[in-house]
NUPA-76049 format. One record per residue: residue in one letter; x, y, z of N, C-alpha, C in turn. Coordinates in nm, 3 decimals, m for minus. Each point is the difference from the previous one (the first is absolute). Last residue first. Layout:
BEGIN
{site 'A'; {X; Y; Z}; {X; Y; Z}; {X; Y; Z}};
...
//
This chain:
BEGIN
{site 'T'; {2.762; 0.418; m1.301}; {0.104; m0.030; m0.101}; {0.059; 0.127; m0.053}};
{site 'G'; {m0.367; m0.043; 0.327}; {0.130; m0.032; 0.057}; {0.108; m0.035; m0.102}};
{site 'F'; {m0.491; m0.051; m0.163}; {0.032; 0.072; 0.123}; {0.133; m0.048; 0.054}};
{site 'S'; {m0.236; m0.177; m0.397}; {0.106; 0.097; m0.019}; {0.038; 0.075; 0.127}};
{site 'E'; {m0.361; m0.321; m0.030}; {0.126; m0.070; m0.022}; {0.117; 0.097; m0.007}};
{site 'T'; {m0.434; 0.134; 0.285}; {0.041; m0.018; m0.140}; {0.132; m0.073; m0.005}};
{site 'L'; {m0.210; 0.109; 0.412}; {m0.117; m0.031; m0.079}; {0.034; m0.028; m0.146}};
{site 'A'; {0.244; m0.023; 0.510}; {0.027; 0.030; m0.141}; {m0.119; m0.042; m0.080}};
{site 'V'; {0.011; 0.144; 0.528}; {m0.034; m0.106; m0.094}; {0.032; 0.049; m0.141}};
{site 'I'; {0.158; 0.113; 0.537}; {m0.022; 0.054; m0.134}; {m0.025; m0.118; m0.091}};
{site 'K'; {m0.003; 0.102; 0.567}; {0.001; m0.093; m0.113}; {m0.036; 0.073; m0.129}};
{site 'D'; {0.047; 0.132; 0.485}; {0.076; 0.066; m0.106}; {0.004; m0.085; m0.126}};
{site 'G'; {m0.416; m0.008; 0.349}; {0.144; m0.013; 0.020}; {0.071; 0.077; m0.109}};
{site 'G'; {m0.461; 0.028; 0.027}; {0.044; m0.121; m0.067}; {0.147; m0.029; 0.024}};
{site 'Y'; {m0.215; 0.384; 0.185}; {m0.087; m0.112; 0.034}; {0.043; m0.131; m0.065}};
{site 'G'; {0.191; 0.472; m0.030}; {0.063; m0.106; 0.074}; {m0.088; m0.121; 0.033}};
{site 'D'; {m0.097; 0.411; m0.276}; {m0.008; 0.020; 0.144}; {0.049; m0.118; 0.084}};
{site 'A'; {m0.133; m0.107; m0.512}; {0.033; 0.125; 0.068}; {m0.007; m0.011; 0.151}};
{site 'V'; {0.127; m0.378; m0.380}; {m0.114; 0.039; 0.082}; {0.044; 0.122; 0.080}};
{site 'V'; {0.173; m0.187; m0.508}; {0.027; 0.017; 0.143}; {m0.130; 0.032; 0.071}};
{site 'L'; {0.223; m0.179; m0.517}; {m0.114; 0.020; 0.088}; {0.048; 0.012; 0.143}};
{site 'A'; {0.216; 0.083; m0.539}; {0.004; m0.068; 0.130}; {m0.124; 0.037; 0.080}};
{site 'T'; {0.222; 0.014; m0.548}; {m0.102; 0.037; 0.098}; {0.012; m0.086; 0.125}};
{site 'P'; {0.221; 0.166; m0.523}; {0.030; m0.073; 0.124}; {m0.090; 0.049; 0.114}};
{site 'T'; {m0.143; 0.013; m0.517}; {0.050; 0.091; 0.104}; {0.030; m0.081; 0.127}};
{site 'A'; {m0.191; m0.221; m0.378}; {0.132; 0.052; m0.037}; {0.061; 0.092; 0.107}};
{site 'Y'; {m0.336; m0.433; 0.063}; {m0.012; 0.146; m0.014}; {0.139; 0.059; m0.019}};
{site 'S'; {m0.129; m0.474; 0.085}; {0.075; 0.044; m0.119}; {m0.014; 0.150; m0.025}};
{site 'W'; {m0.224; m0.210; 0.365}; {0.139; m0.047; 0.014}; {0.084; 0.050; m0.117}};
{site 'G'; {m0.489; 0.071; 0.038}; {0.094; 0.099; 0.048}; {0.145; m0.044; 0.012}};
{site 'G'; {m0.460; m0.199; m0.137}; {0.114; 0.005; m0.090}; {0.111; 0.094; 0.042}};
{site 'A'; {m0.423; m0.136; 0.228}; {m0.026; 0.101; m0.103}; {0.115; 0.010; m0.100}};
{site 'K'; {0.032; m0.281; 0.379}; {m0.106; m0.054; m0.085}; {m0.034; 0.096; m0.114}};
{site 'W'; {0.307; 0.146; 0.326}; {0.060; m0.103; m0.085}; {m0.104; m0.065; m0.090}};
{site 'W'; {m0.150; 0.321; 0.309}; {0.097; 0.063; m0.091}; {0.055; m0.105; m0.098}};
{site 'M'; {m0.275; m0.147; 0.355}; {m0.079; 0.069; m0.103}; {0.092; 0.060; m0.107}};
{site 'E'; {0.207; m0.201; 0.376}; {m0.067; m0.101; m0.085}; {m0.079; 0.067; m0.112}};
{site 'T'; {0.192; 0.281; 0.320}; {0.106; m0.065; m0.078}; {m0.060; m0.102; m0.094}};
{site 'F'; {m0.287; 0.207; 0.309}; {0.038; 0.090; m0.108}; {0.106; m0.066; m0.089}};
{site 'W'; {m0.135; m0.242; 0.384}; {m0.109; 0.015; m0.096}; {0.042; 0.085; m0.118}};
{site 'S'; {0.299; m0.045; 0.364}; {m0.013; m0.125; m0.075}; {m0.105; 0.012; m0.109}};
{site 'R'; {0.048; 0.367; 0.288}; {0.125; m0.019; m0.075}; {m0.010; m0.126; m0.087}};
{site 'L'; {m0.353; 0.088; 0.301}; {m0.003; 0.090; m0.114}; {0.126; m0.017; m0.087}};
{site 'V'; {m0.021; m0.242; 0.403}; {m0.101; m0.050; m0.095}; {m0.002; 0.088; m0.124}};
{site 'E'; {0.281; 0.133; 0.354}; {0.048; m0.126; m0.060}; {m0.097; m0.051; m0.106}};
{site 'A'; {m0.125; 0.384; 0.249}; {0.117; 0.029; m0.085}; {0.048; m0.126; m0.072}};
{site 'V'; {m0.342; m0.045; 0.322}; {m0.050; 0.064; m0.121}; {0.115; 0.028; m0.097}};
{site 'I'; {0.117; m0.157; 0.424}; {m0.067; m0.106; m0.078}; {m0.049; 0.056; m0.132}};
{site 'V'; {0.169; 0.304; 0.302}; {0.110; m0.081; m0.052}; {m0.056; m0.114; m0.086}};
{site 'L'; {m0.307; 0.263; 0.229}; {0.062; 0.079; m0.109}; {0.118; m0.075; m0.062}};
{site 'G'; {m0.231; m0.186; 0.384}; {m0.076; m0.004; m0.124}; {0.062; 0.074; m0.116}};
{site 'G'; {0.114; m0.131; 0.496}; {0.091; 0.017; m0.115}; {m0.070; m0.004; m0.134}};
{site 'F'; {m0.101; m0.058; 0.514}; {m0.054; m0.086; m0.106}; {0.086; 0.010; m0.126}};
{site 'K'; {0.101; 0.282; 0.362}; {0.030; m0.138; 0.039}; {m0.048; m0.096; m0.109}};
{site 'E'; {m0.104; 0.460; m0.035}; {0.140; m0.029; m0.035}; {0.039; m0.143; 0.035}};
{site 'D'; {m0.472; 0.233; m0.135}; {0.051; m0.081; 0.110}; {0.142; m0.045; m0.036}};
{site 'T'; {m0.274; 0.244; m0.313}; {0.053; 0.086; 0.107}; {0.061; m0.077; 0.117}};
{site 'F'; {m0.215; m0.196; m0.400}; {0.104; 0.092; m0.048}; {0.065; 0.081; 0.112}};
{site 'F'; {m0.359; m0.309; 0.072}; {0.094; m0.079; m0.079}; {0.120; 0.086; m0.041}};
{site 'R'; {m0.372; 0.200; 0.217}; {0.099; m0.058; 0.091}; {0.099; m0.090; m0.074}};
{site 'E'; {m0.390; 0.207; m0.210}; {0.123; 0.081; 0.004}; {0.108; m0.059; 0.093}};
{site 'N'; {m0.364; m0.298; m0.270}; {0.000; 0.080; 0.122}; {0.135; 0.071; 0.011}};
{site 'F'; {m0.142; m0.126; m0.488}; {0.043; m0.070; 0.121}; {m0.007; 0.097; 0.118}};
{site 'Q'; {m0.208; m0.067; m0.536}; {0.029; 0.091; 0.110}; {0.029; m0.081; 0.126}};
{site 'E'; {0.075; m0.127; m0.543}; {m0.081; m0.022; 0.119}; {0.043; 0.099; 0.108}};
{site 'L'; {0.092; 0.169; m0.488}; {0.044; m0.110; 0.085}; {m0.095; m0.015; 0.119}};
{site 'A'; {m0.013; 0.350; m0.345}; {m0.094; m0.112; m0.008}; {0.042; m0.120; 0.084}};
{site 'A'; {0.264; 0.397; m0.062}; {m0.116; 0.037; 0.083}; {m0.102; m0.113; 0.001}};
{site 'F'; {0.400; m0.006; m0.272}; {0.009; m0.061; 0.132}; {m0.115; 0.040; 0.093}};
{site 'G'; {0.141; 0.066; m0.502}; {m0.133; m0.010; 0.058}; {m0.002; m0.066; 0.137}};
{site 'F'; {0.379; 0.121; m0.315}; {m0.044; m0.139; 0.014}; {m0.139; m0.014; 0.062}};
{site 'P'; {0.344; 0.372; m0.242}; {m0.137; m0.006; 0.056}; {m0.057; m0.141; 0.005}};
{site 'L'; {0.500; 0.251; 0.036}; {m0.061; m0.103; m0.082}; {m0.138; m0.028; 0.060}};
{site 'E'; {0.301; 0.464; 0.022}; {m0.062; m0.108; 0.076}; {m0.062; m0.097; m0.099}};
{site 'L'; {0.440; 0.322; m0.091}; {m0.142; m0.017; m0.019}; {m0.050; m0.116; 0.085}};
{site 'S'; {0.447; 0.358; m0.157}; {m0.053; m0.094; 0.098}; {m0.149; m0.010; m0.024}};
{site 'R'; {0.488; 0.200; m0.259}; {m0.145; m0.027; 0.002}; {m0.035; m0.100; 0.111}};
{site 'G'; {0.448; 0.139; m0.136}; {m0.062; 0.087; 0.099}; {m0.149; m0.023; 0.013}};
{site 'A'; {0.232; m0.122; m0.447}; {0.079; m0.003; 0.124}; {m0.055; 0.106; 0.096}};
{site 'F'; {m0.351; m0.191; m0.348}; {0.128; 0.071; m0.006}; {0.072; m0.014; 0.134}};
{site 'L'; {m0.455; m0.157; m0.283}; {0.084; m0.063; 0.102}; {0.143; 0.053; m0.014}};
{site 'S'; {m0.468; 0.280; m0.131}; {0.090; m0.105; m0.047}; {0.082; m0.056; 0.116}};
{site 'S'; {m0.322; 0.375; 0.005}; {m0.047; m0.131; 0.044}; {0.086; m0.115; m0.048}};
{site 'D'; {0.030; 0.558; 0.117}; {0.054; m0.104; m0.088}; {m0.043; m0.136; 0.053}};
{site 'A'; {m0.095; 0.406; 0.235}; {m0.075; 0.004; m0.125}; {0.043; m0.113; m0.096}};
{site 'N'; {0.209; 0.092; 0.429}; {m0.134; m0.057; 0.020}; {m0.081; m0.003; m0.128}};
{site 'D'; {0.531; 0.003; 0.132}; {m0.087; 0.059; m0.102}; {m0.137; m0.067; 0.011}};
{site 'V'; {0.546; 0.006; 0.191}; {m0.135; 0.000; 0.052}; {m0.086; 0.072; m0.102}};
{site 'K'; {0.494; m0.294; m0.035}; {m0.074; 0.126; m0.011}; {m0.135; m0.017; 0.066}};
{site 'N'; {0.538; m0.239; m0.019}; {m0.144; m0.010; 0.027}; {m0.064; 0.136; m0.012}};
{site 'D'; {0.461; m0.220; m0.171}; {m0.060; 0.133; 0.016}; {m0.150; m0.013; 0.017}};
{site 'K'; {0.253; m0.399; m0.021}; {0.103; 0.093; 0.043}; {m0.058; 0.139; 0.029}};
{site 'G'; {m0.350; m0.382; 0.052}; {0.108; 0.016; m0.095}; {0.099; 0.101; 0.051}};
{site 'V'; {m0.506; m0.303; 0.119}; {0.115; 0.082; 0.036}; {0.103; 0.001; m0.113}};
{site 'Y'; {m0.554; m0.117; 0.164}; {0.098; m0.013; m0.109}; {0.114; 0.097; 0.029}};
{site 'Y'; {m0.411; m0.262; 0.301}; {0.087; 0.116; m0.015}; {0.102; m0.029; m0.111}};
{site 'M'; {m0.509; m0.180; 0.219}; {0.113; m0.030; m0.085}; {0.076; 0.129; m0.025}};
{site 'W'; {m0.372; m0.217; 0.394}; {0.049; 0.107; m0.086}; {0.118; m0.047; m0.082}};
{site 'I'; {m0.446; m0.180; 0.324}; {0.124; m0.040; m0.065}; {0.035; 0.108; m0.101}};
{site 'S'; {m0.319; m0.077; 0.484}; {0.016; 0.057; m0.133}; {0.135; m0.043; m0.054}};
{site 'P'; {m0.401; m0.139; 0.422}; {0.134; 0.009; m0.059}; {m0.002; 0.076; m0.132}};
{site 'E'; {m0.319; 0.052; 0.446}; {m0.007; m0.043; m0.141}; {0.140; 0.014; m0.060}};
{site 'Y'; {m0.213; 0.128; 0.447}; {0.085; m0.120; m0.010}; {m0.006; m0.064; m0.138}};
{site 'P'; {m0.212; 0.433; 0.148}; {m0.079; m0.123; m0.002}; {0.081; m0.127; m0.022}};
{site 'D'; {0.205; 0.269; 0.300}; {m0.138; m0.020; m0.039}; {m0.022; 0.068; m0.135}};
{site 'E'; {0.493; m0.151; 0.085}; {m0.093; 0.095; 0.063}; {m0.140; m0.027; m0.053}};
{site 'D'; {0.395; m0.230; m0.158}; {0.011; m0.008; 0.145}; {m0.082; 0.103; 0.074}};
{site 'G'; {0.105; m0.217; m0.485}; {m0.124; 0.060; 0.050}; {m0.005; m0.006; 0.152}};
{site 'V'; {0.361; m0.146; m0.319}; {m0.092; m0.098; 0.057}; {m0.132; 0.060; 0.048}};
{site 'F'; {0.351; 0.107; m0.411}; {m0.036; 0.067; 0.124}; {m0.112; m0.083; 0.062}};
{site 'I'; {0.401; m0.094; m0.395}; {m0.127; m0.035; 0.065}; {m0.012; 0.079; 0.128}};
{site 'K'; {0.286; 0.064; m0.487}; {0.000; 0.012; 0.146}; {m0.141; m0.028; 0.052}};
{site 'V'; {0.360; m0.054; m0.452}; {m0.138; m0.016; 0.043}; {0.005; 0.001; 0.153}};
{site 'E'; {0.350; 0.195; m0.397}; {m0.020; m0.060; 0.131}; {m0.150; m0.006; 0.028}};
{site 'A'; {0.388; 0.052; m0.442}; {m0.130; 0.029; 0.061}; {m0.007; m0.072; 0.134}};
{site 'A'; {0.397; 0.199; m0.390}; {m0.054; m0.103; 0.089}; {m0.138; 0.042; 0.047}};
{site 'T'; {0.248; 0.256; m0.321}; {0.100; m0.107; 0.019}; {m0.052; m0.114; 0.087}};
{site 'V'; {m0.181; 0.425; m0.349}; {m0.033; m0.080; 0.117}; {0.101; m0.115; 0.009}};
{site 'E'; {m0.016; 0.307; m0.370}; {0.081; 0.047; 0.114}; {m0.030; m0.075; 0.129}};
{site 'P'; {m0.241; m0.075; m0.425}; {0.136; m0.056; 0.003}; {0.084; 0.045; 0.120}};
{site 'K'; {m0.547; m0.053; 0.015}; {0.099; 0.093; m0.058}; {0.141; m0.056; 0.015}};
{site 'V'; {m0.434; m0.314; m0.041}; {0.077; 0.065; 0.106}; {0.105; 0.087; m0.068}};
{site 'P'; {m0.513; m0.228; m0.150}; {0.140; 0.033; m0.029}; {0.064; 0.075; 0.116}};
{site 'L'; {m0.401; m0.371; 0.057}; {0.023; 0.142; m0.023}; {0.147; 0.027; m0.030}};
{site 'A'; {m0.192; m0.432; 0.128}; {0.004; 0.028; m0.144}; {0.025; 0.147; m0.031}};
{site 'L'; {m0.061; m0.172; 0.447}; {0.128; m0.048; m0.053}; {0.014; 0.026; m0.149}};
{site 'H'; {m0.412; 0.100; 0.219}; {0.106; 0.090; 0.043}; {0.136; m0.040; m0.059}};
{site 'E'; {m0.373; m0.279; m0.078}; {m0.020; 0.130; m0.067}; {0.114; 0.096; 0.035}};
{site 'R'; {m0.007; m0.409; 0.223}; {0.031; m0.021; m0.142}; {m0.011; 0.130; m0.078}};
{site 'L'; {m0.137; 0.006; 0.450}; {0.145; m0.004; m0.014}; {0.041; m0.025; m0.144}};
{site 'L'; {m0.460; m0.009; 0.103}; {0.054; 0.135; 0.022}; {0.151; 0.002; m0.021}};
{site 'A'; {m0.212; m0.419; m0.012}; {m0.037; 0.080; m0.118}; {0.056; 0.142; 0.012}};
{site 'I'; {0.051; m0.281; 0.369}; {0.086; m0.046; m0.108}; {m0.030; 0.081; m0.127}};
{site 'A'; {m0.278; 0.081; 0.365}; {0.136; 0.047; 0.029}; {0.096; m0.040; m0.112}};
{site 'P'; {m0.455; m0.151; m0.008}; {0.015; 0.139; m0.038}; {0.140; 0.057; 0.026}};
{site 'K'; {m0.069; m0.454; 0.129}; {m0.021; 0.019; m0.145}; {0.007; 0.148; m0.040}};
{site 'A'; {0.034; m0.108; 0.474}; {0.112; m0.046; m0.084}; {m0.020; 0.028; m0.148}};
{site 'R'; {m0.268; 0.078; 0.428}; {0.039; 0.112; m0.086}; {0.106; m0.043; m0.102}};
{site 'K'; {m0.160; m0.292; 0.339}; {m0.121; 0.037; m0.074}; {0.027; 0.114; m0.097}};
{site 'D'; {0.333; m0.144; 0.308}; {m0.011; m0.088; m0.117}; {m0.126; 0.027; m0.082}};
{site 'L'; {0.077; 0.223; 0.418}; {0.083; 0.053; m0.109}; {m0.016; m0.084; m0.126}};
{site 'S'; {m0.214; m0.154; 0.385}; {m0.062; 0.125; m0.041}; {0.077; 0.064; m0.116}};
{site 'R'; {0.179; m0.382; 0.202}; {m0.118; m0.034; m0.080}; {m0.070; 0.126; m0.050}};
{site 'A'; {0.360; 0.058; 0.296}; {0.048; m0.048; m0.130}; {m0.117; m0.037; m0.091}};
{site 'Y'; {m0.095; 0.118; 0.443}; {0.046; 0.119; m0.072}; {0.046; m0.040; m0.140}};
{site 'R'; {m0.118; m0.348; 0.290}; {m0.119; 0.078; m0.037}; {0.038; 0.122; m0.079}};
{site 'D'; {0.348; m0.269; 0.176}; {m0.075; m0.071; m0.104}; {m0.120; 0.080; m0.049}};
{site 'R'; {0.253; 0.175; 0.362}; {0.082; m0.007; m0.120}; {m0.078; m0.063; m0.115}};
{site 'F'; {m0.200; m0.009; 0.421}; {m0.002; 0.135; m0.056}; {0.078; 0.003; m0.130}};
{site 'Q'; {0.011; m0.398; 0.244}; {m0.132; 0.021; m0.060}; {m0.011; 0.136; m0.064}};
{site 'A'; {0.392; m0.097; 0.239}; {m0.006; m0.082; m0.122}; {m0.135; 0.017; m0.070}};
{site 'Q'; {0.059; 0.214; 0.417}; {0.086; 0.061; m0.101}; {m0.007; m0.077; m0.132}};
{site 'T'; {m0.432; m0.052; 0.287}; {0.143; m0.015; 0.033}; {0.080; 0.071; m0.108}};
{site 'L'; {m0.502; 0.164; 0.115}; {0.081; m0.090; m0.080}; {0.140; m0.013; 0.058}};
{site 'R'; {m0.372; 0.293; 0.138}; {m0.002; m0.133; 0.064}; {0.086; m0.099; m0.076}};
{site 'F'; {m0.200; 0.499; m0.041}; {0.136; m0.028; 0.047}; {0.002; m0.130; 0.078}};
{site 'P'; {m0.364; 0.112; m0.406}; {0.032; 0.029; 0.141}; {0.141; m0.043; 0.037}};
{site 'I'; {m0.208; 0.172; m0.479}; {0.056; m0.121; 0.058}; {0.040; 0.031; 0.144}};
{site 'M'; {m0.383; 0.228; m0.330}; {0.117; 0.027; 0.084}; {0.044; m0.131; 0.064}};
//
């Protein structure tokens, strides 16, 4: 457990180093995911980061596929319009930080986590070859922790 004694810069660096230990498996996971066929009715995808603002303060990253006629079908494992899935990055293995890093609003740990996760995921996506992914894809951070910043993950986003 990392005690609540780090500065914001130290916390940022330590959290980033903890994520970087997951880089190789994350890139492999994303390469595998990017190789999956996407149904033709899918017009775009959105990756959403949830910073983990409740105990156990573990982030999660979800991918949502959208189209004109979204459907809900828990039995269909294909990538269809309406499909959402968590990308299993194994964030439970991240270093454990004192909860005050996440609950002390003055410290702003959740905003720091949002920024670090956004940068980390973007780098992993692009290293996995995601810039050329055929489905236009953007990245956002949920619940306002990352501001309203939208990151274009693919060359085709916005065209």
